[in-house]
C-alpha positions as CSV (number, residue, x, y, z in Angstrom):
1,M,72.8,98.0,105.2
2,K,74.7,98.9,102.0
3,T,73.1,102.4,102.0
4,N,74.4,102.9,105.5
5,I,77.9,101.9,104.3
6,Y,77.7,104.4,101.5
7,R,76.5,107.1,103.9
8,S,79.1,106.4,106.5
9,A,81.9,106.3,103.9
10,A,80.7,109.6,102.4
11,Q,80.6,111.1,105.9
12,V,84.1,110.0,106.8
13,T,85.4,111.0,103.4
14,V,84.1,114.5,103.6
15,F,85.5,115.1,107.1
16,S,88.8,113.4,106.1
17,T,89.1,115.4,102.9
18,V,88.6,118.7,104.8
19,E,91.1,117.5,107.4
20,K,93.8,116.6,104.9
21,A,93.2,119.8,102.9
22,L,93.7,121.8,106.1
23,S,96.9,119.9,106.9
24,F,98.1,120.3,103.3
25,F,97.6,124.0,103.2
26,Y,99.2,124.3,106.6
27,R,102.3,122.5,105.2
28,I,102.3,125.1,102.4
29,I,102.2,127.9,104.9
30,L,105.0,126.3,107.0
31,S,107.2,125.8,103.9
32,R,106.8,129.5,103.0
33,I,107.6,130.7,106.5
34,I,110.4,128.3,107.6
35,G,111.6,127.2,104.2
36,A,112.8,123.9,102.9
37,E,115.5,123.6,105.5
38,G,113.0,124.2,108.4
39,I,110.6,121.7,106.8
40,G,113.4,119.2,106.6
41,I,114.3,119.6,110.3
42,Y,110.6,119.3,111.3
43,Q,110.0,116.3,109.0
44,I,113.0,114.4,110.4
45,C,111.6,114.9,113.9
46,L,108.2,113.7,113.0
47,T,109.6,110.7,111.1
48,V,111.6,109.5,114.2
49,F,108.7,110.2,116.5
50,A,106.5,108.1,114.2
51,V,108.8,105.2,114.6
52,F,108.2,105.1,118.4
53,L,104.5,105.9,118.1
54,T,104.0,103.2,115.6
55,A,105.9,100.7,117.8
56,A,103.8,101.6,120.8
57,S,100.3,101.5,119.4
58,S,99.9,101.3,115.6
59,G,98.4,97.8,115.6
60,V,96.0,98.6,118.5
61,P,93.2,100.6,116.8
62,I,92.3,98.1,114.1
63,T,92.7,95.2,116.5
64,V,90.5,96.9,119.1
65,S,88.0,97.6,116.3
66,R,88.1,94.0,115.2
67,L,87.7,92.6,118.7
68,I,84.7,94.9,119.3
69,A,83.2,93.7,116.0
70,K,83.8,90.1,117.1
71,S,82.2,90.7,120.5
72,G,79.3,92.5,118.8
73,A,78.7,89.5,116.6
74,K,78.2,87.5,119.9
75,N,76.3,90.3,121.6
76,D,79.0,90.5,124.3
77,I,78.9,94.0,125.7
78,S,81.4,93.2,128.4
79,G,83.8,91.9,125.7
80,K,83.7,95.3,124.0
81,H,84.6,97.2,127.2
82,A,87.4,94.6,127.9
83,A,88.8,95.2,124.4
84,V,89.1,98.9,124.9
85,T,90.6,98.4,128.4
86,A,93.1,95.9,127.1
87,G,94.1,98.4,124.5
88,V,94.7,101.2,127.0
89,V,96.7,98.8,129.3
90,A,98.8,97.5,126.5
91,T,99.7,101.0,125.2
92,L,100.6,102.3,128.7
93,I,102.8,99.2,129.4
94,V,104.8,100.1,126.3
95,T,104.7,103.9,126.2
96,V,105.5,104.9,129.8
97,P,108.8,103.0,130.0
98,M,109.6,104.0,126.4
99,V,109.3,107.7,127.2
100,I,111.4,107.4,130.3
101,V,114.2,105.6,128.4
102,L,114.1,108.1,125.5
103,F,114.2,111.1,127.8
104,F,117.1,110.0,130.1
105,G,119.0,108.1,127.4
106,R,118.4,110.7,124.6
107,N,122.2,111.0,123.8
108,L,122.2,107.3,122.9
109,F,119.7,107.8,120.1
110,S,121.5,110.5,118.2
111,F,122.2,108.1,115.3
112,L,118.5,108.2,114.5
113,F,118.6,111.9,113.4
114,A,120.2,113.1,110.2
115,D,120.4,116.5,111.7
116,D,121.1,117.1,115.4
117,R,118.7,120.0,115.6
118,S,115.8,117.5,115.0
119,K,116.8,115.6,118.2
120,R,116.3,118.8,120.2
121,I,112.7,119.4,119.1
122,F,112.0,115.7,119.4
123,L,112.0,116.0,123.2
124,I,109.2,118.5,122.9
125,L,107.0,115.9,121.3
126,L,108.0,113.0,123.6
127,P,105.1,113.3,126.1
128,G,102.7,113.0,123.1
129,L,103.8,109.4,122.8
130,I,101.7,108.4,125.8
131,I,98.8,110.8,125.1
132,T,98.3,109.9,121.4
133,S,98.7,106.2,122.0
134,V,95.7,106.2,124.4
135,Y,93.8,108.3,121.9
136,A,94.6,105.6,119.3
137,V,92.7,103.1,121.4
138,M,89.7,105.4,121.6
139,R,89.9,105.7,117.8
140,G,89.7,101.9,117.5
141,S,86.6,101.9,119.8
142,F,84.9,104.5,117.6
143,W,85.6,102.3,114.5
144,G,84.4,99.1,116.2
145,N,81.2,100.6,117.5
146,K,80.6,102.3,114.1
147,Q,80.6,105.8,115.7
148,F,82.0,107.4,112.6
149,L,80.7,110.9,113.1
150,P,82.4,111.6,116.5
151,Y,85.6,110.0,115.2
152,S,85.5,112.3,112.1
153,I,84.8,115.4,114.1
154,I,87.6,114.8,116.6
155,E,90.1,114.0,113.9
156,L,89.2,117.2,112.1
157,L,89.3,119.3,115.2
158,E,92.7,117.9,116.1
159,D,94.1,119.0,112.8
160,A,92.4,122.4,113.2
161,V,94.0,122.9,116.6
162,M,97.4,122.1,115.2
163,V,97.0,124.4,112.2
164,F,95.7,127.4,114.2
165,C,98.3,127.0,116.9
166,G,101.0,126.4,114.4
167,I,100.2,129.5,112.4
168,A,100.0,131.6,115.5
169,L,103.3,130.3,116.8
170,V,105.4,130.5,113.6
171,A,104.1,133.8,112.4
172,G,107.0,136.2,111.9
173,V,109.7,133.6,112.5
174,T,112.8,133.9,110.3
175,D,115.1,131.2,111.7
176,P,114.4,127.6,110.3
177,M,115.2,125.9,113.6
178,E,113.0,128.2,115.7
179,G,110.1,127.7,113.2
180,A,110.5,123.9,113.3
181,E,110.5,124.0,117.1
182,R,107.3,126.1,117.3
183,A,105.5,123.9,114.8
184,T,106.4,120.9,117.0
185,W,104.7,122.6,120.0
186,A,101.6,122.9,117.9
187,V,101.6,119.2,117.2
188,L,101.8,118.4,120.9
189,I,98.9,120.7,121.7
190,S,96.7,119.0,119.1
191,Y,97.6,115.6,120.7
192,V,96.4,116.8,124.1
193,F,93.2,118.1,122.6
194,S,92.2,114.8,120.9
195,F,93.1,112.8,124.0
196,V,90.9,114.8,126.3
197,V,87.9,115.0,123.9
198,S,88.0,111.3,123.0
199,L,88.0,110.1,126.6
200,F,85.2,112.5,127.4
201,W,83.1,111.1,124.5
202,Y,83.9,107.4,125.4
203,F,82.6,107.7,128.9
204,K,79.7,109.9,127.9
205,K,78.4,107.2,125.6
206,G,78.5,104.5,128.3
207,G,82.1,103.3,127.9
208,K,83.9,102.0,130.9
209,F,87.1,100.3,131.9
210,V,86.7,96.7,133.1
211,N,88.9,93.7,133.7
212,P,90.8,93.3,130.4
213,K,92.1,89.7,131.1
214,K,90.0,87.9,128.5
215,Q,90.9,90.3,125.7
216,L,94.6,90.9,126.4
217,K,95.9,87.7,124.8
218,P,93.8,88.1,121.6
219,L,94.8,91.8,121.4
220,F,98.5,91.1,121.7
221,S,98.3,88.2,119.3
222,A,96.5,90.2,116.6
223,A,98.2,93.5,117.2
224,A,101.8,92.3,117.2
225,P,102.1,91.6,113.4
226,I,100.3,94.9,112.5
227,T,102.5,96.8,114.9
228,A,105.6,95.0,113.5
229,M,104.7,96.0,110.0
230,R,103.9,99.6,110.8
231,T,106.9,100.0,113.0
232,S,109.0,98.6,110.2
233,T,107.4,101.2,107.9
234,S,108.3,104.0,110.4
235,L,111.8,102.5,110.7
236,L,112.1,102.5,107.0
237,N,111.1,106.1,106.8
238,S,113.5,106.9,109.5
239,A,116.3,105.0,107.7
240,V,115.4,107.0,104.6
241,A,115.7,110.3,106.6
242,V,119.2,109.3,107.7
243,L,120.4,107.5,104.6
244,L,119.1,109.7,101.8
245,P,120.7,113.0,102.9
246,A,123.9,111.2,103.7
247,I,124.1,109.4,100.3
248,L,123.1,112.7,98.5
249,M,126.0,114.4,100.2
250,K,128.5,111.7,99.3
251,A,127.3,110.6,95.8
252,C,126.0,114.0,94.6
253,K,128.6,116.2,96.3
254,L,126.0,118.3,98.2
255,S,126.4,120.1,101.5
256,N,124.4,119.1,104.5
257,S,122.1,122.1,104.1
258,E,121.6,121.3,100.4
259,A,120.9,117.6,101.1
260,I,118.4,118.4,103.9
261,S,116.7,121.0,101.7
262,L,116.4,118.4,98.8
263,Y,115.0,115.9,101.3
264,G,112.5,118.5,102.5
265,V,111.4,119.2,98.9
266,A,110.7,115.5,98.1
267,I,109.4,114.2,101.4
268,G,107.8,117.4,102.8
269,M,106.4,118.9,99.6
270,A,106.0,116.4,96.7
271,V,105.1,113.3,98.7
272,P,102.2,114.9,100.6
273,I,100.6,115.7,97.2
274,L,101.1,112.2,96.0
275,F,99.7,110.8,99.2
276,M,96.4,112.8,98.9
277,P,94.5,109.5,98.1
278,S,95.4,108.2,101.5
279,A,92.7,110.3,103.1
280,L,90.1,108.7,100.8
281,I,91.5,105.2,101.2
282,G,91.6,105.7,104.9
283,S,87.9,106.7,104.9
284,I,86.9,103.6,103.0
285,A,89.0,101.4,105.3
286,V,87.5,102.9,108.5
287,V,84.0,102.1,107.4
288,V,84.6,98.8,105.7
289,A,87.0,97.2,108.2
290,P,84.4,96.7,111.1
291,E,81.7,95.5,108.6
292,L,84.2,93.2,106.9
293,S,85.4,91.7,110.2
294,E,81.8,91.1,111.4
295,N,80.9,89.4,108.1
296,Y,84.1,87.4,108.3
297,Y,83.5,86.1,111.8
298,K,79.9,85.3,110.9
299,N,81.1,83.4,107.9
300,R,79.1,85.4,105.4
301,R,81.2,84.6,102.4
302,E,79.2,86.5,99.8
303,A,79.1,89.6,101.9
304,V,82.9,89.4,102.5
305,K,83.5,89.0,98.7
306,F,81.2,92.0,98.1
307,D,83.1,94.1,100.6
308,V,86.5,93.1,99.2
309,E,85.6,93.8,95.6
310,K,84.0,97.1,96.3
311,S,87.0,98.2,98.4
312,I,89.5,97.3,95.6
313,K,87.4,99.0,92.9
314,A,87.1,102.1,95.1
315,A,90.9,102.3,95.5
316,I,91.4,101.9,91.7
317,F,88.8,104.5,91.0
318,I,90.5,107.0,93.3
319,A,93.8,106.5,91.6
320,T,92.2,106.8,88.1
321,A,90.5,110.1,89.0
322,L,93.6,111.7,90.5
323,I,96.5,110.6,88.2
324,P,95.5,112.7,85.1
325,I,95.1,115.8,87.3
326,L,98.6,115.4,88.8
327,F,100.1,114.4,85.5
328,V,98.7,117.4,83.7
329,S,99.0,120.0,86.5
330,G,101.8,118.6,88.7
331,D,104.4,121.2,87.6
332,E,102.0,124.1,88.1
333,I,100.7,122.8,91.4
334,G,104.3,122.5,92.8
335,S,105.2,126.0,91.6
336,F,101.9,127.6,92.8
337,L,101.8,126.0,96.2
338,Y,105.5,125.9,97.2
339,S,107.2,128.2,94.7
340,N,109.4,125.2,94.1
341,G,109.7,123.8,90.6
342,L,111.3,120.5,91.7
343,S,108.4,119.5,93.9
344,G,106.0,119.8,91.0
345,E,108.3,118.0,88.6
346,I,108.5,115.0,91.1
347,V,104.7,115.0,91.4
348,R,104.2,115.0,87.6
349,N,106.8,112.3,86.9
350,C,105.8,110.0,89.8
351,C,102.0,110.4,89.8
352,F,101.5,106.9,88.3
353,I,102.6,105.4,91.7
354,L,99.1,106.1,92.8
355,F,97.8,102.9,91.3
356,P,99.9,100.4,93.3
357,M,99.8,102.7,96.3
358,C,96.0,102.9,96.6
359,V,95.6,99.1,96.0
360,A,98.3,98.3,98.5
361,M,96.8,100.5,101.2
362,I,93.2,99.1,100.9
363,T,94.2,95.4,100.4
364,T,96.5,95.6,103.5
365,T,93.5,96.8,105.6
366,V,91.2,94.2,104.1
367,L,93.6,91.3,104.9
368,N,94.2,92.6,108.4
369,S,90.4,92.7,108.9
370,M,90.4,89.0,107.9
371,N,93.0,87.9,110.5
372,C,95.9,87.8,108.0
373,E,98.3,90.2,109.7
374,K,101.3,87.9,109.4
375,R,100.9,87.7,105.7
376,T,100.7,91.5,105.2
377,L,103.8,91.8,107.3
378,L,105.7,89.4,105.0
379,H,104.5,91.3,101.9
380,F,105.7,94.6,103.5
381,F,109.2,93.3,104.1
382,I,109.6,92.3,100.5
383,G,108.5,95.7,99.3
384,A,110.7,97.5,101.9
385,A,113.8,95.6,100.9
386,G,113.3,96.9,97.3
387,M,113.0,100.5,98.5
388,L,116.2,100.4,100.5
389,I,118.1,98.7,97.6
390,S,116.9,101.4,95.3
391,I,118.1,104.3,97.6
392,I,121.5,102.7,98.2
393,A,122.1,101.6,94.6
394,L,120.4,104.3,92.5
395,T,120.9,107.7,94.4
396,G,124.2,108.3,92.7
397,A,122.5,108.0,89.3
398,L,119.0,109.3,89.9
399,G,119.5,111.6,92.9
400,I,116.3,112.2,94.9
401,Y,114.4,110.1,92.4
402,S,115.9,106.9,93.8
403,Y,113.5,107.3,96.7
404,M,110.5,107.6,94.3
405,V,111.6,104.5,92.4
406,G,111.9,102.6,95.7
407,L,108.5,103.8,96.8
408,A,107.0,102.6,93.5
409,F,108.6,99.2,93.9
410,N,107.4,98.9,97.5
411,Y,103.8,99.6,96.7
412,L,103.8,97.5,93.5
413,A,105.2,94.4,95.2
414,T,102.8,94.8,98.2
415,S,99.7,95.3,96.0
416,V,100.5,92.3,93.7
417,L,101.3,90.0,96.6
418,N,98.2,91.1,98.5
419,L,95.9,90.6,95.5
420,I,97.3,87.1,94.9
421,Y,96.7,86.1,98.5
422,L,93.2,87.7,98.5
423,S,92.3,85.6,95.5
424,K,92.9,82.5,97.6
425,K,90.9,83.8,100.5
426,C,87.9,84.9,98.3
427,E,87.4,82.9,95.2
428,K,86.5,84.5,91.9
429,L,87.2,88.1,92.9
430,D,86.0,90.3,90.0
431,Y,88.2,93.4,89.6
432,L,90.6,92.7,86.6
433,K,88.2,94.0,83.9
434,Y,87.5,97.1,86.0
435,L,91.3,97.7,86.4
436,I,92.0,97.3,82.7
437,K,89.2,99.8,81.8
438,C,90.5,102.3,84.4
439,L,94.0,102.0,83.0
440,A,92.7,102.7,79.5
441,A,90.7,105.7,80.8
442,T,93.8,107.0,82.7
443,A,96.0,106.8,79.5
444,A,93.4,108.6,77.4
445,S,92.9,111.3,80.0
446,C,96.6,111.9,80.4
447,L,96.9,112.3,76.6
448,F,93.9,114.7,76.6
449,G,95.4,116.7,79.5
450,F,98.8,116.9,77.8
451,L,97.3,118.3,74.6
452,L,95.2,120.8,76.6
453,D,98.1,121.9,78.7
454,G,100.0,122.7,75.5
455,I,97.2,125.0,74.4
456,V,97.0,127.0,77.6
457,S,100.7,127.0,78.4
458,D,101.0,130.7,77.8
459,L,98.5,131.5,80.6
460,Q,99.4,132.2,84.2
461,T,100.1,129.2,86.5
462,L,96.9,129.6,88.4
463,W,94.8,129.7,85.3
464,Q,96.5,126.6,83.9
465,I,95.6,124.7,87.0
466,V,92.0,126.1,87.0
467,I,91.5,125.0,83.4
468,C,93.5,121.8,83.1
469,A,92.8,120.0,86.4
470,P,89.0,120.1,86.3
471,A,89.0,119.3,82.6
472,A,91.2,116.3,83.1
473,F,89.0,115.1,85.9
474,L,85.8,115.5,83.9
475,F,87.3,113.8,80.9
476,T,88.3,110.9,83.2
477,V,84.8,110.5,84.6
478,G,83.3,110.7,81.1
479,M,85.7,108.0,79.9
480,L,84.8,105.8,82.9
481,Y,81.1,106.3,82.3
482,L,81.4,105.4,78.6
483,L,83.4,102.3,79.5
484,G,80.7,101.3,82.0
485,T,82.9,101.5,85.1
486,F,81.2,104.5,86.7
487,T,77.6,105.1,87.6
488,F,75.7,107.4,89.9
489,A,74.1,104.6,91.8
490,P,76.1,105.1,95.0
491,V,75.2,108.8,95.0
492,K,71.5,107.9,94.5
493,K,71.7,105.4,97.4
494,L,73.3,108.0,99.6
495,M,70.6,110.6,98.9
496,R,67.8,108.2,99.7
497,K,66.3,108.4,103.2
498,G,66.0,105.4,105.5
């Protein structure tokens, strides 16, 4: 069973990594064609759309997955179909009226947009609210039934469709607004693609829609706190999209265009680099969540403890491996990818946020899999409050870095509170020694990378990245191996047959 988990996690990770890399390089292409201002307009539109998408369906996939796992533990096939049907019914009940209200009452929601141009392209994306919400239910059915390969392929193809359509549509565009508009059309096309393909696969594999009555109440009960938390996250991001440019204009005496451009650099360029671990964390969560839920409902305490410990350690390892790379080569990566020095500076200075970010992401998923959605919602609100206070109070002194300080506090508070609560749910969790060793390895690797960077500083930017980034990674792995926190056992298990 553990070998299957390793294999599934590796499978999802490979596809997810390719998918995120594709999106990442697409963002680079967009930034070079439509510029920081165009990226800012596009990002504000996506941020506001994410608020409504999150409110409509964000809690549904993991809840459907968990209900399927619970039904599977009881060998209840009808319960699995009912869970999927309940998810579709729930999302349609919410999204159809929402789209109608947003379209006909669009002038009432102008306050959500820091730039009025973003509101215009938001309407292009609006039909995608219904389409991608239904796809979210299908995604949950893939997770719950442990169909990780089709899920991974559809996710990758969705991104590929967006990238290829986006590049074709924005090629040759010189106006930032026109570029943002065409890039938004590409997003909508990709949503339609994943919606059609996922439904086709669901029915092809024997899925059906049945009477959802017995699963509707459990779905709403479990999905509501997750949706509330993720909606609050999107609302927080939307508030940042409105507040941050406004405060930058007032406190830092910037024009609207300058403030939007600075927002685009931080949120559209630097943050995607810092959020690279989310692809890996997401892969682990996708595989572990159904297994953890099933073990939890079958009261397999040792198995639950094993899943929790391995998940936390995997998140810590990912942060440990990536922080030295970004610390050493952050400046060069920003300059090389975006031709923008500030984006690289932000990456280098803020890369240490990866530790609390990775732990917060994985522990939130773990707790949600154990029916603790209300607790994770509370922890989120505490972290979110700190972020908003940071932006409001510190932007005048720190500029765009007030957002990064707030983000750091948010993830630190969430990760600490999650870990404290997990220690109550699973006694004698063993991860602290592992964390301390990883922190030591990270510090040593950053020092090594800093010294190496000084030696090769006269080389071209690309060569500095090619030399320093792999060297920092290999040094980190070597340190972890010497400290006894890294082995090749998972790789060996993955390579075994059967």
